[in-house]
C-alpha positions as CSV (number, residue, x, y, z in Angstrom):
1,M,6.1,-10.4,4.7
2,S,4.2,-7.3,3.6
3,L,2.7,-4.9,6.1
4,A,-0.8,-5.9,4.8
5,E,-0.1,-9.5,5.6
6,Q,1.2,-8.7,9.1
7,Q,-1.9,-6.6,9.8
8,V,-4.0,-9.6,8.8
9,L,-2.1,-11.9,11.1
10,D,-2.3,-9.5,14.0
11,F,-6.1,-9.1,13.4
12,E,-6.6,-13.0,13.3
13,K,-4.7,-13.3,16.5
14,N,-6.7,-10.6,18.4
15,L,-10.0,-11.9,16.8
16,R,-9.3,-15.2,18.5
17,K,-9.3,-13.3,21.8
18,V,-12.5,-11.6,20.9
19,I,-14.2,-14.9,20.0
20,A,-13.2,-16.4,23.4
21,A,-14.6,-13.3,25.2
22,L,-17.7,-13.5,23.2
23,Q,-18.4,-17.0,23.8
24,T,-18.0,-16.5,27.5
25,L,-20.5,-13.5,27.4
26,I,-23.1,-15.5,25.4
27,I,-23.1,-18.5,27.6
28,K,-23.2,-16.2,30.7
29,N,-26.1,-14.3,29.4
30,A,-28.0,-17.4,28.3
31,K,-27.4,-19.2,31.7
32,S,-28.5,-16.2,33.7
33,G,-31.5,-15.2,31.6
34,Y,-33.1,-16.7,28.5
35,L,-32.2,-20.3,28.4
36,F,-31.5,-22.4,31.4
37,S,-32.7,-20.7,34.4
38,L,-36.3,-20.2,33.5
39,K,-39.4,-22.6,32.8
40,A,-40.3,-23.0,29.2
41,D,-43.2,-20.6,29.3
42,E,-41.0,-17.9,31.0
43,R,-38.3,-18.4,28.5
44,I,-40.5,-17.4,25.7
45,R,-40.8,-14.0,26.9
46,F,-37.0,-13.5,26.3
47,A,-36.9,-14.8,22.7
48,P,-37.4,-11.3,21.1
49,D,-34.3,-9.9,23.0
50,I,-31.9,-12.6,22.0
51,Y,-30.7,-10.7,18.9
52,N,-30.2,-7.4,20.9
53,S,-28.4,-9.3,23.6
54,L,-26.0,-10.8,21.0
55,I,-25.3,-7.4,19.5
56,Q,-24.5,-6.1,22.9
57,A,-22.2,-9.1,23.5
58,L,-20.4,-8.2,20.2
59,N,-19.8,-4.7,21.5
60,E,-18.6,-5.8,25.0
61,S,-16.3,-8.5,23.5
62,G,-14.2,-5.8,21.7
63,Y,-15.2,-6.8,18.1
64,Y,-15.9,-3.3,16.9
65,P,-12.8,-1.7,18.4
66,L,-10.7,-4.4,16.8
67,V,-12.2,-3.7,13.5
68,S,-11.7,0.1,14.0
69,D,-8.0,-0.5,14.7
70,L,-7.5,-2.7,11.6
71,I,-9.1,0.1,9.5
72,N,-7.1,2.8,11.2
73,Q,-3.9,1.1,10.0
74,D,-4.9,2.0,6.5
75,K,-2.6,5.1,6.9
76,E,0.3,2.9,7.6
77,L,-0.6,0.8,4.4
78,I,-0.7,4.0,2.4
79,A,2.8,5.1,3.7
80,E,4.2,1.9,2.8
81,I,2.9,2.0,-0.8
82,V,4.1,5.6,-1.2
83,S,7.6,4.5,-0.1
84,I,7.7,1.6,-2.5
85,R,6.6,3.9,-5.3
86,G,9.2,6.4,-4.3
87,A,11.9,3.7,-4.5
88,A,10.7,2.7,-8.0
89,K,10.9,6.4,-9.0
90,L,7.2,6.7,-9.4
91,P,5.6,9.9,-8.0
92,T,2.6,9.7,-5.8
93,A,0.1,12.5,-5.6
94,F,-3.5,12.0,-4.6
95,S,-6.2,14.3,-5.9
96,K,-9.0,15.4,-3.8
97,T,-11.3,12.9,-5.5
98,S,-8.7,10.1,-4.9
99,R,-8.5,10.9,-1.1
100,E,-12.4,10.9,-1.0
101,V,-12.4,7.5,-2.8
102,L,-10.0,6.1,-0.3
103,D,-12.0,7.5,2.6
104,A,-15.2,6.0,1.2
105,F,-13.5,2.7,0.9
106,R,-12.5,2.8,4.5
107,S,-16.1,3.4,5.5
108,M,-17.2,0.5,3.2
109,E,-14.7,-1.7,5.1
110,Y,-16.2,-0.9,8.5
111,N,-19.8,-1.4,7.3
112,Q,-19.0,-4.8,5.8
113,F,-17.4,-5.9,9.2
114,R,-20.5,-4.5,10.9
115,L,-22.6,-6.6,8.6
116,I,-20.6,-9.7,9.2
117,G,-21.2,-9.2,13.0
118,E,-24.9,-8.7,12.5
119,D,-25.3,-11.6,10.1
120,F,-23.6,-13.8,12.8
121,A,-25.9,-12.4,15.5
122,N,-29.0,-13.0,13.3
123,T,-28.1,-16.5,12.4
124,L,-27.2,-17.6,16.0
125,A,-30.4,-15.8,17.3
126,Q,-32.5,-18.0,15.1
127,E,-30.8,-21.1,16.6
128,L,-31.0,-19.9,20.2
129,T,-34.7,-18.9,19.8
130,Q,-35.4,-22.5,18.7
131,F,-33.5,-23.7,21.7
132,V,-35.7,-21.3,23.9
133,L,-38.8,-22.7,22.4
134,T,-38.0,-26.4,22.5
135,G,-35.3,-26.7,25.3
136,V,-31.7,-28.0,24.8
137,D,-29.0,-29.8,26.6
138,E,-26.3,-27.5,27.9
139,T,-23.5,-29.4,26.2
140,V,-25.3,-29.1,22.8
141,F,-25.9,-25.4,23.4
142,I,-22.1,-24.8,24.1
143,D,-21.1,-26.8,21.1
144,T,-23.5,-24.8,18.9
145,I,-22.1,-21.6,20.2
146,R,-18.5,-22.7,19.5
147,S,-19.4,-24.0,16.1
148,K,-21.2,-20.8,15.1
149,L,-18.3,-18.5,16.2
150,E,-15.7,-20.5,14.4
151,S,-17.5,-21.2,11.1
152,G,-19.5,-17.9,11.1
153,L,-17.8,-14.8,12.8
154,Q,-14.2,-16.0,12.9
155,R,-14.1,-17.3,9.3
156,Y,-15.9,-14.5,7.6
157,A,-14.3,-11.7,9.6
158,T,-10.8,-13.2,8.9
159,T,-11.6,-13.8,5.2
160,Y,-12.8,-10.2,4.8
161,A,-9.7,-8.8,6.6
162,M,-7.5,-10.5,4.2
163,T,-9.5,-9.5,1.1
164,S,-10.0,-5.9,2.2
165,R,-6.2,-5.4,3.0
166,A,-5.4,-6.4,-0.6
167,K,-8.3,-4.6,-2.2
168,F,-7.4,-1.3,-0.2
169,A,-3.7,-1.7,-1.3
170,Q,-4.8,-2.1,-4.9
171,Q,-7.2,1.0,-4.6
172,V,-4.2,3.0,-3.3
173,Q,-2.0,1.9,-6.3
174,D,-4.8,2.6,-8.7
175,E,-5.6,6.1,-7.3
176,A,-2.0,7.1,-7.4
177,A,-1.7,5.9,-11.0
178,K,-4.6,8.1,-12.1
179,N,-2.2,11.1,-11.7
180,Y,0.6,9.4,-13.5
181,D,1.6,11.1,-16.9
182,G,2.4,8.2,-19.1
183,E,1.7,4.6,-20.1
184,L,0.8,2.2,-17.3
185,Y,2.8,-1.1,-16.5
186,W,2.3,-3.4,-13.7
187,E,4.0,-6.0,-11.6
188,Y,1.7,-8.8,-10.0
189,T,3.1,-9.1,-6.5
190,G,2.3,-11.1,-3.4
191,P,3.2,-14.3,-1.5
192,V,4.4,-17.5,-3.2
193,D,3.1,-20.4,-1.2
194,D,0.9,-23.4,-1.2
195,R,-2.2,-21.2,-0.7
196,M,-2.1,-19.6,-4.0
197,R,-4.9,-20.1,-6.4
198,D,-4.5,-21.1,-10.1
199,A,-5.2,-17.6,-11.1
200,C,-2.6,-16.2,-8.9
201,I,-0.1,-18.7,-9.9
202,D,-0.7,-17.7,-13.6
203,G,-0.3,-14.0,-12.6
204,M,2.9,-14.6,-10.7
205,D,4.3,-16.7,-13.6
206,K,3.7,-13.8,-16.0
207,Q,4.5,-11.3,-13.4
208,Y,4.7,-8.2,-15.7
209,F,1.7,-6.7,-17.4
210,T,0.8,-3.8,-19.6
211,D,-2.3,-2.0,-18.6
212,F,-4.3,-3.8,-21.3
213,E,-3.0,-7.2,-20.2
214,R,-3.9,-6.4,-16.6
215,S,-7.5,-5.5,-17.7
216,M,-7.8,-8.8,-19.6
217,F,-6.4,-10.9,-16.7
218,E,-8.6,-9.2,-14.2
219,A,-11.6,-9.8,-16.3
220,A,-10.9,-13.5,-16.7
221,T,-10.0,-14.1,-13.1
222,A,-12.4,-11.8,-11.2
223,E,-14.6,-14.5,-9.7
224,E,-11.6,-16.7,-8.6
225,R,-9.8,-13.6,-7.0
226,A,-12.9,-12.2,-5.3
227,W,-12.2,-13.4,-1.9
228,N,-8.9,-14.3,0.0
229,C,-6.6,-13.0,-2.8
230,R,-3.5,-11.6,-1.4
231,H,-2.0,-10.4,-4.6
232,I,-2.1,-7.0,-6.1
233,F,-0.9,-5.1,-9.3
234,Q,1.9,-2.7,-8.3
235,Q,2.8,0.0,-10.8
236,I,6.3,0.0,-12.3
237,T,8.0,2.4,-14.8
238,K,8.1,1.6,-18.5
239,E,11.9,1.2,-18.1
240,D,11.6,-1.4,-15.4
241,Y,9.0,-3.2,-17.5
242,E,11.2,-3.3,-20.5
243,V,14.2,-4.5,-18.6
244,S,12.1,-7.3,-16.9
245,T,10.4,-8.5,-20.1
246,N,13.1,-8.0,-22.7
247,G,16.4,-7.7,-20.6
248,T,17.2,-4.5,-22.3
């Protein structure tokens, strides 16, 4: 298992704890404030504050610290890739521009996770506002919270964690390759299991690519590999490419 995969598994495990804490906070806030404890005309006064209360619950549940912890592990991912490149006799030297690109990617990661949280809060706030206006059975309310957490926040945050790990690892490889003096050759790497998509099966079957072949493959499979793809192109030397493809 690669470091990126382990990071996603750890994130998913800890996210489940955050989801449980978040559900508890949302239900507690609703019962003590805007939903069950007030008369209908009094509840309406709380409707404009529901979104903010959900954002506060996200903070208190540990969602944002969990995201920050994942992104801070980017340095470990870089170190692993540098080590792999060294073993393959590929030098790694990042230019100032490349370092800025990687820093920008990390900021983009955090912002995307933030948007996932805000989108969840907005979607749930709309539903809770309707409950405030019309009333709702407590069992229906709790089931709705659980469903929105699982199908919304948990699903999308996990998907993005998996996607962003692979994309960041690819970005590191690509930035390192920019300073490589010579032709570029690639090996398509990643897990082989029953979760693979057709495009990734094709990529793993071919396995070794010239730079042009990689460009053609990416153009043809961009949509299929946009989300949840766990595979990347790892640079190899010309000598390794020739041995792997020709046996010479």
